[in-house]
ZARO-671837 format. One line per field, with one value per residue: x, y, z of N, C-alpha, C in turn; residue number from 1; chain. Coordinates in steps of 0.05 Angstrom, whole numbers, always signed. Example, Ala and Ser with C-alpha at 12.3 -4.5 7.8 and 13.67 -1.06 7.14 Angstrom:
residues 2
n.u	+264  +257
n.v	-114  -45
n.w	+156  +142
ca.u	+246  +273
ca.v	-90  -21
ca.w	+156  +143
c.u	+264  +258
c.v	-66  +1
c.w	+156  +157
nr	1  2
kette	A  A
***
This chain:
residues 192
n.u	+491  +464  +471  +443  +391  +387  +391  +345  +306  +313  +299  +246  +227  +237  +204  +155  +154  +155  +107  +70  +83  +67  +12  -5  +9  -27  -74  -141  -174  -228  -288  -310  -357  -394  -388  -384  -453  -502  -520  -573  -603  -630  -592  -566  -564  -515  -488  -427  -404  -362  -330  -289  -268  -292  -327  -385  -433  -486  -544  -597  -648  -676  -640  -606  -640  -688  -742  -752  -789  -808  -764  -733  -677  -614  -563  -495  -447  -388  -381  -355  -344  -342  -297  -293  -348  -405  -455  -524  -569  -633  -667  -707  -691  -632  -589  -577  -560  -504  -436  -390  -394  -400  -426  -444  -461  -486  -488  -545  -527  -479  -495  -520  -477  -448  -484  -480  -425  -427  -460  -424  -392  -415  -398  -421  -463  -513  -499  -525  -507  -524  -582  -589  -534  -481  -438  -375  -329  -293  -229  -212  -251  -243  -194  -209  -212  -250  -259  -230  -256  -307  -289  -276  -326  -348  -312  -327  -373  -354  -328  -272  -219  -170  -138  -97  -106  -158  -159  -161  -217  -233  -198  -221  -265  -242  -212  -253  -272  -228  -215  -264  -297  -337  -386  -372  -406  -427  -466  -524  -551  -532  -487  -416
n.v	-250  -228  -175  -167  -174  -131  -89  -98  -91  -37  -13  -29  +0  +53  +56  +51  +99  +135  +125  +137  +192  +211  +199  +234  +283  +285  +286  +313  +366  +370  +407  +451  +480  +450  +395  +360  +340  +383  +375  +384  +362  +356  +339  +288  +220  +177  +119  +83  +32  -25  -71  -126  -108  -59  +0  +34  +87  +102  +141  +185  +192  +239  +277  +286  +302  +342  +344  +295  +234  +166  +109  +111  +113  +122  +90  +98  +76  +47  +21  -37  -66  -30  +19  +84  +92  +100  +75  +89  +69  +52  +40  +13  +4  +24  -13  -78  -131  -123  -130  -99  -38  +33  +85  +154  +224  +275  +346  +382  +423  +400  +352  +373  +396  +350  +325  +365  +357  +304  +311  +341  +299  +278  +307  +351  +333  +281  +215  +161  +95  +44  +12  +51  +61  +106  +144  +176  +229  +231  +226  +195  +153  +130  +107  +68  +76  +71  +81  +125  +163  +163  +183  +237  +255  +254  +290  +335  +346  +364  +326  +298  +271  +221  +215  +177  +133  +122  +97  +43  +4  -15  +17  +67  +64  +54  +100  +140  +125  +133  +188  +219  +202  +164  +111  +45  -10  -77  -112  -95  -39  -55  -37  -41
n.w	+251  +291  +283  +235  +254  +289  +254  +222  +260  +273  +225  +220  +265  +245  +202  +226  +255  +214  +188  +229  +234  +183  +188  +226  +201  +160  +184  +194  +224  +271  +260  +304  +301  +273  +291  +352  +347  +378  +446  +458  +417  +351  +313  +270  +272  +250  +217  +207  +169  +163  +124  +101  +51  +37  +56  +85  +94  +131  +135  +161  +113  +110  +130  +90  +49  +66  +46  +28  +14  +31  +44  +108  +114  +81  +47  +34  -9  -40  -104  -115  -163  -204  -218  -193  -182  -142  -95  -77  -36  -7  +57  +108  +158  +195  +206  +185  +201  +195  +217  +229  +256  +272  +310  +305  +319  +277  +269  +248  +211  +197  +172  +128  +100  +89  +53  +12  -4  -19  -65  -96  -111  -153  -194  -217  -248  -248  -264  -278  -278  -267  -233  -178  -178  -188  -230  -219  -220  -180  -152  -109  -110  -160  -152  -119  -63  -18  +38  +48  +17  +40  +89  +76  +62  +114  +140  +115  +144  +190  +223  +253  +217  +193  +138  +122  +154  +140  +91  +95  +106  +159  +186  +180  +212  +263  +268  +273  +322  +355  +346  +338  +376  +365  +374  +380  +353  +368  +346  +307  +341  +391  +443  +448
ca.u	+464  +453  +472  +420  +366  +386  +384  +316  +289  +315  +286  +217  +221  +238  +183  +132  +154  +149  +77  +58  +84  +50  -16  -7  +11  -51  -99  -157  -186  -257  -300  -327  -383  -409  -386  -405  -481  -512  -533  -602  -615  -630  -574  -572  -549  -505  -473  -406  -400  -338  -326  -261  -257  -307  -341  -410  -445  -515  -554  -625  -655  -685  -616  -597  -660  -710  -767  -755  -808  -799  -749  -722  -648  -598  -536  -477  -424  -373  -387  -327  -342  -340  -280  -304  -375  -416  -485  -542  -591  -650  -673  -726  -677  -605  -571  -590  -542  -476  -422  -371  -406  -396  -448  -439  -484  -478  -506  -560  -512  -459  -510  -525  -450  -442  -500  -466  -400  -436  -469  -400  -382  -428  -383  -439  -487  -515  -496  -532  -495  -540  -600  -578  -504  -475  -409  -365  -303  -276  -204  -210  -268  -229  -172  -222  -207  -276  -259  -218  -277  -325  -277  -278  -354  -350  -298  -344  -392  -340  -318  -243  -211  -142  -139  -80  -120  -184  -155  -170  -245  -232  -183  -240  -282  -225  -206  -277  -274  -205  -215  -289  -315  -358  -391  -369  -428  -424  -487  -543  -566  -519  -460  -395
ca.v	-253  -209  -149  -166  -172  -104  -71  -102  -78  -7  -9  -30  +24  +77  +55  +55  +128  +149  +123  +154  +221  +216  +201  +259  +306  +285  +289  +335  +370  +373  +434  +452  +492  +429  +370  +342  +350  +394  +356  +389  +349  +369  +326  +264  +196  +163  +94  +76  +3  -32  -99  -131  -93  -34  +16  +47  +106  +102  +166  +188  +203  +268  +292  +293  +316  +345  +340  +270  +215  +139  +95  +128  +110  +120  +78  +106  +58  +45  -1  -47  -75  -7  +39  +111  +92  +94  +67  +101  +51  +60  +21  +22  +2  +31  -36  -102  -153  -117  -135  -79  -13  +52  +106  +181  +242  +300  +367  +387  +436  +380  +335  +388  +398  +324  +323  +381  +343  +280  +324  +347  +275  +274  +321  +371  +321  +253  +197  +133  +71  +20  +20  +62  +64  +130  +147  +198  +234  +233  +211  +171  +131  +119  +92  +47  +84  +78  +91  +153  +179  +168  +200  +262  +262  +258  +314  +359  +348  +373  +304  +295  +245  +216  +202  +153  +109  +117  +80  +14  +7  -18  +39  +90  +61  +59  +130  +153  +118  +146  +219  +231  +193  +146  +87  +20  -29  -104  -120  -72  -31  -62  -24  -58
ca.w	+249  +310  +270  +215  +268  +298  +230  +215  +282  +270  +200  +227  +280  +231  +185  +244  +262  +188  +184  +248  +226  +159  +196  +241  +184  +143  +200  +191  +251  +272  +259  +326  +297  +262  +305  +353  +347  +402  +463  +457  +394  +322  +295  +251  +279  +227  +221  +188  +169  +148  +117  +93  +29  +32  +78  +77  +110  +132  +148  +154  +86  +115  +137  +62  +32  +84  +37  +17  +26  +27  +64  +128  +114  +58  +51  +13  -9  -63  -121  -120  -189  -222  -207  -196  -179  -115  -95  -60  -30  +15  +76  +129  +183  +189  +205  +178  +205  +191  +242  +237  +253  +291  +309  +314  +314  +262  +273  +224  +190  +186  +153  +101  +89  +79  +29  -10  -11  -35  -90  -110  -121  -179  -214  -231  -261  -240  -287  -268  -294  -260  -214  -153  -178  -202  -237  -204  -228  -154  -156  -88  -118  -182  -141  -102  -36  -7  +66  +48  +7  +63  +109  +64  +67  +143  +147  +107  +164  +214  +238  +250  +203  +187  +112  +120  +168  +130  +68  +101  +118  +188  +196  +183  +237  +285  +267  +282  +350  +370  +344  +338  +399  +355  +392  +368  +357  +363  +328  +306  +366  +417  +448  +457
c.u	+450  +452  +450  +394  +365  +379  +354  +297  +291  +298  +256  +208  +220  +213  +155  +131  +147  +117  +61  +61  +68  +19  -23  -9  -13  -77  -115  -173  -217  -265  -318  -354  -402  -409  -375  -433  -486  -525  -563  -617  -614  -608  -585  -553  -542  -490  -450  -401  -374  -338  -296  -251  -271  -319  -368  -418  -473  -526  -583  -629  -663  -662  -605  -614  -684  -737  -772  -777  -797  -783  -735  -690  -636  -571  -520  -453  -411  -382  -360  -323  -336  -321  -294  -335  -383  -446  -498  -566  -608  -658  -692  -713  -648  -586  -587  -570  -511  -460  -402  -383  -398  -418  -438  -460  -471  -496  -522  -544  -491  -472  -513  -500  -442  -458  -488  -441  -406  -445  -448  -386  -393  -415  -401  -464  -488  -515  -500  -522  -508  -561  -586  -548  -500  -445  -401  -336  -282  -253  -202  -230  -256  -207  -182  -216  -231  -275  -248  -239  -297  -316  -278  -307  -358  -336  -312  -364  -381  -327  -289  -236  -182  -142  -121  -92  -144  -183  -166  -198  -247  -217  -203  -256  -267  -218  -228  -280  -254  -209  -242  -307  -338  -360  -390  -393  -420  -441  -507  -556  -552  -491  -439  -384
c.v	-234  -181  -146  -162  -142  -86  -75  -89  -47  +1  -9  -7  +49  +78  +63  +88  +142  +147  +139  +183  +227  +217  +226  +285  +308  +287  +314  +339  +372  +403  +438  +465  +473  +404  +374  +356  +363  +374  +361  +377  +364  +360  +302  +242  +182  +139  +92  +48  -4  -64  -104  -113  -66  -23  +27  +66  +104  +127  +169  +203  +234  +287  +304  +309  +321  +340  +313  +251  +187  +128  +116  +132  +108  +109  +87  +89  +60  +20  -14  -60  -54  +15  +67  +112  +87  +87  +81  +79  +61  +36  +32  +22  +11  +8  -60  -124  -149  -122  -112  -49  +7  +73  +133  +199  +268  +321  +369  +403  +418  +361  +348  +392  +373  +319  +340  +368  +320  +290  +331  +323  +268  +287  +341  +359  +291  +236  +170  +112  +44  +29  +27  +65  +87  +132  +173  +203  +237  +215  +189  +148  +115  +100  +70  +50  +91  +91  +118  +172  +186  +185  +230  +273  +270  +282  +338  +365  +358  +351  +301  +270  +244  +201  +177  +128  +101  +101  +52  +17  +5  +6  +66  +88  +66  +89  +146  +148  +133  +178  +231  +222  +176  +122  +63  +1  -57  -113  -95  -65  -36  -49  -47  -51
c.w	+269  +298  +250  +232  +279  +277  +222  +237  +281  +245  +207  +247  +264  +213  +200  +249  +237  +184  +203  +243  +203  +168  +211  +221  +165  +158  +197  +217  +247  +269  +282  +323  +284  +277  +332  +351  +375  +420  +463  +434  +368  +306  +282  +263  +253  +235  +200  +192  +155  +147  +111  +72  +24  +57  +68  +100  +108  +147  +143  +127  +90  +120  +111  +46  +51  +73  +25  +30  +19  +49  +81  +125  +87  +63  +27  +15  -39  -78  -128  -149  -210  -210  -213  -194  -150  -116  -74  -58  -6  +31  +96  +156  +177  +187  +202  +178  +200  +217  +249  +235  +277  +288  +319  +306  +300  +269  +247  +201  +179  +167  +126  +88  +76  +54  +5  -20  -28  -62  -109  -124  -148  -201  -230  -244  -252  -265  -276  -289  -288  -240  -187  -152  -196  -208  -224  -216  -203  -156  -134  -99  -141  -174  -122  -71  -23  +20  +66  +37  +25  +82  +101  +67  +96  +150  +138  +126  +190  +229  +233  +237  +197  +162  +110  +131  +153  +104  +72  +114  +148  +202  +200  +207  +262  +290  +280  +313  +365  +369  +346  +361  +389  +375  +373  +374  +351  +342  +328  +332  +390  +421  +455  +484
nr	1  2  3  4  5  6  7  8  9  10  11  12  13  14  15  16  17  18  19  20  21  22  23  24  25  26  27  28  29  30  31  32  33  34  35  36  37  38  39  40  41  42  43  44  45  46  47  48  49  50  51  52  53  54  55  56  57  58  59  60  61  62  63  64  65  66  67  68  69  70  71  72  73  74  75  76  77  78  79  80  81  82  83  84  85  86  87  88  89  90  91  92  93  94  95  96  97  98  99  100  101  102  103  104  105  106  107  108  109  110  111  112  113  114  115  116  117  118  119  120  121  122  123  124  125  126  127  128  129  130  131  132  133  134  135  136  137  138  139  140  141  142  143  144  145  146  147  148  149  150  151  152  153  154  155  156  157  158  159  160  161  162  163  164  165  166  167  168  169  170  171  172  173  174  175  176  177  178  179  180  181  182  183  184  185  186  187  188  189  190  191  192
kette	A  A  A  A  A  A  A  A  A  A  A  A  A  A  A  A  A  A  A  A  A  A  A  A  A  A  A  A  A  A  A  A  A  A  A  A  A  A  A  A  A  A  A  A  A  A  A  A  A  A  A  A  A  A  A  A  A  A  A  A  A  A  A  A  A  A  A  A  A  A  A  A  A  A  A  A  A  A  A  A  A  A  A  A  A  A  A  A  A  A  A  A  A  A  A  A  A  A  A  A  A  A  A  A  A  A  A  A  A  A  A  A  A  A  A  A  A  A  A  A  A  A  A  A  A  A  A  A  A  A  A  A  A  A  A  A  A  A  A  A  A  A  A  A  A  A  A  A  A  A  A  A  A  A  A  A  A  A  A  A  A  A  A  A  A  A  A  A  A  A  A  A  A  A  A  A  A  A  A  A  A  A  A  A  A  A  A  A  A  A  A  A
***
């Protein structure tokens, strides 16, 4: 019996080392030219939300489209009912009762790169499949890996990400806290 326990412990340790090595091997570095936003301002404050099954990115509408009018914030999330689809919603306030959220600041150039990466998710053309829901040929969305897809969007903005952690929505938020210095929020507007 002792021998079995020792073997199970060694197996668990080896598995943990393997996962840690895979996380390190897939980690994407920050782009210092884009992230973090300069202290003098000119950046865009964004929020990453996570729930049990999905994650969302909320950013200023003007950061994505400087000439846009209408609601101040845009929410980018995956549509869990449709594989390969994502939703773009508008809101007047960035956070409206969500519990799991982190905040970080992107540079203006980083926000522009994020918008370009989002545009690439359309696959060259916008295909609306429901109000504010768009189809995408993106492989991560088709596999329903919302956190990993949002991590790719943020990495395009220069934010360091770890795809292996980002597969789990709460892992994306924790990854941003550990590697990008994101501020964890208890409730909208309150620091932890």
